[in-house]
N, C-alpha and C positions, 0 to 999 in steps of 0.2 A: 518561371523559374529563374532564378538569379545566379550568374555565375558561382557565385559563393557555395551556391547547394550542389552545384554539379561534382559529383563525386568521381565521375569517369573511369569506372575499373577499379578503384580503391577496394583493396582486398581486407574487408573487416571481418574479424571472429568475434561472436559474441557468445559468452561463456555463462552459463546459468545452473544451479541445482536443481534439486527436486522443488517443483513449484506448481499449485493447484489453483492458484486466484491472480492477484493484482499485478506479482511481477512477472509470472508467464506471459498474461495480457499486453502488457508493458513492452516485453521484451518482442512478442510477436509484431505489436504494431510499430515498435523502432525498425525491426527487421525488414518488413514490407515498406516502410517510408524510405528507408536506405538503399532498398532494390531500386525502386522508384526513380532513386536520382542518380543509378548508374552505379552502386557499389557490386562488388562480388562480394555475397554474404555468406559465411558458414557458421549455423548456430552449433554449440556444442554442449550436451547436456545428457542426462539420462533419457533412456528410450521411453518410459513413462510420458515425462515432460513434453519430448517432441509429439507422441500421439495424441497426447490433449491438446495441444495449442496447433499443430498443424504447419509448421513453418514453411515446411516445402510448399505449400499452397499459395505463398506470397512469392515465391520465386528464390527462396533462400535455399542453401544447401543444409540438410542436417546432420551431424557428426554424432553419434551416441558415444558417450563418456560416463561410464559409471561414478556420478558425483554423489556420493551417500549425503544422507540428512544430517550426519553428524561423523565427527572424527573418528575416523576408523585408519591405523596406521596403514596396515597391508593394501587396503582398497584404496586409500588415498595416493600411495605411490604408485600404484598403476594406474591411477586417474593421471598424476602427474607426469608419467612417462607418454602415456597417449594423448595427453595435452600437447607435451613438448612436440612431439610429431604433427600434429594437427595446426599447431600455429607457428611453425618454422617459417610459413612463406607469407604470413599475414603483415600486412602495411600497419595495421592499429589491430591491438585486443582491447575489448572491452568486457569485463567480468561483472555480474550482477550479484551482490550478496557478498557477506563477509566470508563464507567457506570458499565459495567460488572464487573469490578474490585472490584469497590467500594462495588456493593452488594453483592460479593463474600466474602470481608472482613466481613461484618456484619453476613452473613450466617455462617462464620466460627469461629463465635464467639471470634472476634478480636476487638469488640467495646463495651466497657463497659460504663454505664451512666454516665454523664459529656460531656465537650466540648473537643472532639477529644481526650479522654482518651481511650487508646487501650490496651485490655487485651490481654491475651495469650489464647492457648488451641486450639483444632481443629487440623486438618491436616495442613502440609505446603502448603502454598498459593503463587503460583507464579502468578505475572501479565504484560503482554506484554502489551504495549502502543503504538500503532498503528498510532496514530493523535494527533497531538499537538491542542491546544485549539485557534482557531484565531478569536472568536468571540468577542464583547463587552458586556458591560453593563450588567444586571442581569444575563444572561445566564452566561458570563464569570465567574461572583462571586460564581455561584453555582457550574461552575465545577472547580472552585478553591478550593472549600470545598473538591469536589470528589477526586482531585490531593493529597491533605494532608489526606484524609482519606486512598487512597491507599499507599500513600509513607510511612506512619507509621504503616500500619496495614500487608502489605505482607511480606513475608519470603524473598522474591527474586523480584525485579522490572527488565524487561527487555524492554528497548526502541528501534526502531526501527532507530533514529539518534541521533546523539551526542547531540544536544541541549534537546531531551526529557530527557536523560541520567544525564545530568547536572541539569536540573529542578529537577529530583526526588531527586538528591545528595542534592541540595539548601534545598529541604522541608525535610531532614533529615531521607530518607529510608535507612534503614540498610544496603541492600546489593543490588548494582545496576550492571547490566550488558548489552552486546548488542544482540539484539534478532537477529537471520538470519530468513530472509522471501524471499525465492528464488522464481521464477517463475517455475511453473510446467514445466516438462521436455518436450521440443519442441517437436513437429511431423514435419514429412519430409517436408522440405521446398518447397513452393510454386515453379511450373515451369515458365518459361516466357510465356506461354499463359495465366496464371492466372493475370499477369500485364496486358497484352493487354487489355482482356476481363474486368478488373475492371476499367482500365481507359476510355476503351469505354462506360462501364455501367454509369461512371460519367459525362460523354462528357468533359474531359480532352482534348482530341486529341493532339497537341503539345504543349500545355500549362504545364508550370512546376506544380506538385501536391505536396503540402505538406499537412501532415496529422497530425491530432492530434485525442489520442484516451483516453477517460476517462469519468466519470460521470459529468452531465450537473450542477455542483453545485459550489458553492463561490470559493472553495479550488481551483479549477483547473484554475482559472486565465483566463476563456475563454472570457470575455470581451476586455481583454488586446489583445487577438489572432485577435479579431474582429477590433481593432483599428489598430493592425499591417496591416490586411488584405486590412482596407479602404488605406493605404499608399502605397500599392502594387497595386494598380490600376492603376498608372501611369507607371508600367513596361509594356514593350512590348515583348512578350504576358502577359497578368496579369496572376499570377499564382492563380490556382484555390486552396481553402481550403476545406478539408473536414474533417469533425468532426463524430468519431464514438462514440456513448454512449446516453445514456437518462438520464434524473433526472429533479429536479424542476426547472431549468432555461430553460428548453425547449422553453417556451413559450416565455419568455422575449428575448431569443437569435434568435428565428424565426422572431418575429416580428421586430426587429432592422435589420435583416439580409434582410426584404423585403421592410422597408422603406427607408433603404440606398443602396438598390440594391449592397448589397456587394457580392463578388465572393466566396461565402460561401457555402458549402451544409452541413445539418445536415443529417446524415446517419441512425440515430436510433442507438439500440443495433445490433451488429454484432458478428457473431461468426468466421469470417473469417479476424481476425485482422492479421497473417502472410501474408496473400494475400494483405491485405490493406499496410502494409509495403513494400511488394516487389513492389507493384504499384508504390510507393511516390518517389520524388526527395529529400524530407528531411522530417523528423520528427519533431515534435515541441512538447514540454512539458511545459507549460506557467504557471504551478503550482504556486499560493501563497506559498504553503506549502506541500512538502513529506516526507516520511519517505524511504521506499525501495521499490517505485513503480514497480509494476510487469510490466507495460507498457516500461519503461527503460531498465529493463531487457530484455523484448522482441525485442526491436529496437536494442541493443546491438548484441545481438545473429544474430539479421537478418543482421548485417552488414549495417547498415544505418545511414547517415549524422544526426546526433542529435544538436537540438539546444535546450537547458532546462535552466530553472532558477536557479541560485545559491541557493538552499534554502534546508534546513532540510539536508537528506542523500543523496542526488542526487550528490553532490561533490565527497564524497567518493566512491561512486558506479561507476562514470566514471574515478576514478584515480586521480581528480583534489585537493582532498582534502588537501593533503599535501603541494600542491603549495602555497597556500596563494591567499589571495583575489585579489592582484595586479599581479598575474603570468599571462604570457600567455600562453593559452592553445593550441598554434602553434608551441611550441618549446619542445624539448625533445623527449624521446622514449615513447612508449606505454601507456601513462597516459592521451594521448591527443585524448580522445575518444568522446569530445562533444565541442561545445561551449556553455558557460555559461552566461546568462544573468542576471542582476538583475529583482526580480517581479517586478508586475506592472509597467514596462518600454516598452511602446508599441515600442517607437524608438529602443531603444536597439534590441528588439527582431525582429524589421523589419531589421534593418542595419544586421544582423546576419545572419538571413534566406536569405537574398539578397547577400551576401557574398557567401554562399555556391552556391546559385543558379548561381552567375556569374563567379565562380572559378571552374570547373571540378576537377582540381586537387587537390585542398581543399577537395571537396566533396568525392574524391575518397581516401584520405589520412585519413580522418574523417572516413569513412566506413571501412577501412581496420583495423584503430586502434580500432574502436569498436567491430569488432569480435574478436580480440586480447584479449579486456578487459572483454569480456564475458566469456572466456574461465578460467578466474580468479576467478570469482562468484561463491560462494557456490551453491550447489545443493540442492536437497530435502532430499538425504540422509544425507547432512551435518545438517540441521536443526534438523532431528529427532535424529541424532546422539549426537546433543548438548543438547537436551531437555532430552534425556534418560540419558544423563552422570549427568544432573542436577537433575533430579527427585530421581537418585540413592544416588546422595550426599544428600539431604535434607531427604530422609527417612531413612538412616542411614543403619547400618548393621543389 
C-alpha cells in the first residue's frame, strides 16, 4: 500500500439517501476500502439503506438520517439539522446523489440567505452525481435548483458520465472530475449446469434467451424492450425475454405482458445475476439513461453479447465513445464490445438483437470483445485510490 493511500485517521463522512441498488453497493465498497486504508468513516443515511447494505460490518459507523427520496421541506430541514451535527467534526464530506449532495451543501454551511448565494466554511465537500434528471415539469424545476446548489456549493463534483460532468461545468461548478464506479469483484463463474438449470426453470427449451437486469423504473426503458419483444414474436422460434428486478413499474409491465401475451417473464429480484448472464444468448440494456451501470460491467466480465442504448456513460464503458455517433461498432480492434442503439427505439433494438441471434460469428466476436474490454475497466481498489488521493488533496498537509 502506498503512502499516498494511507489515510491515517482521516475523518470521512459519506452521505447518501434511499438506495436499493448500485449506489448503495458502491458506497459500501468505498466505505470498506477507506476503513482498510486507515480512515475513520461514518455513513449517514436512511435506516433502511443502512440495514440493506450493512455498512457497520465493514468497519464504518452508521448514523441514521431521514433523507427522503423526494423534496419534503419539513423533513429536509430536520435532515439538514441532523447532518450539521454529524458532519461538524469531519475532515471531508462526500455525498452521493443530487438530493444528498444539496442537503450536505446546506449542512456544511455553504448556503447563506439569498437566492443561491453560497458561503464558505465547513469541511471540504465532494458530491458524486450518479443519475441524470430525466423527468419534466415541476419535478425537473425542483431538481434544477438542487443542481445549481450542488454546482456552486461543492468543493469538487464528480460525475459518472460525460454529460453530467458537462452539466456541472455549465452551471459554474468550481472543480469537476470523473467518478469511478466499478462493479464489485466477480465471484467464480457459473458452470454449464447452471446455464442448463436456469433455462429449464424459465421454460426456454431451444428458444433464444434474452436477459435484462435492472430496477423496474422509467429510466430503464423496459416498455421499449416489451415493444421489441412483440416484434420478435414472428421469429421461429420466438425468443424468450427474462427481466430480473423489481420496482414501481412491475404492475404495469405485468399487466401489459398478460394482455398482449408477450414472450416475457418478470423474474423479480435475483441474487444469481452471473447465472442469468451465463444462461442468456444476448443481454440487453435498453435504458433511457445510465451512468456507469454495474450490470454493463457484469455483462462485459461474463463475455456475453451485449445490445445497449447509446446514452450517458455506456459508450465509454464499451469503448465506443471515441468512435463517434456514426461509427460502425463492428470494425476495428477491442472496442467492439456491444451493439449500441438509440434510446426509445424499439425497431432499432429489435434489429440489433436479431442480428446477434442470427449470426453466431457476430455473437462470438461481441462476447470475446466484451471480455477483453472488461479487463480494461477500473476495479474497486482503483475507485478507493482515486478518492483517497482526492481527500488528501482537499484536506491539505
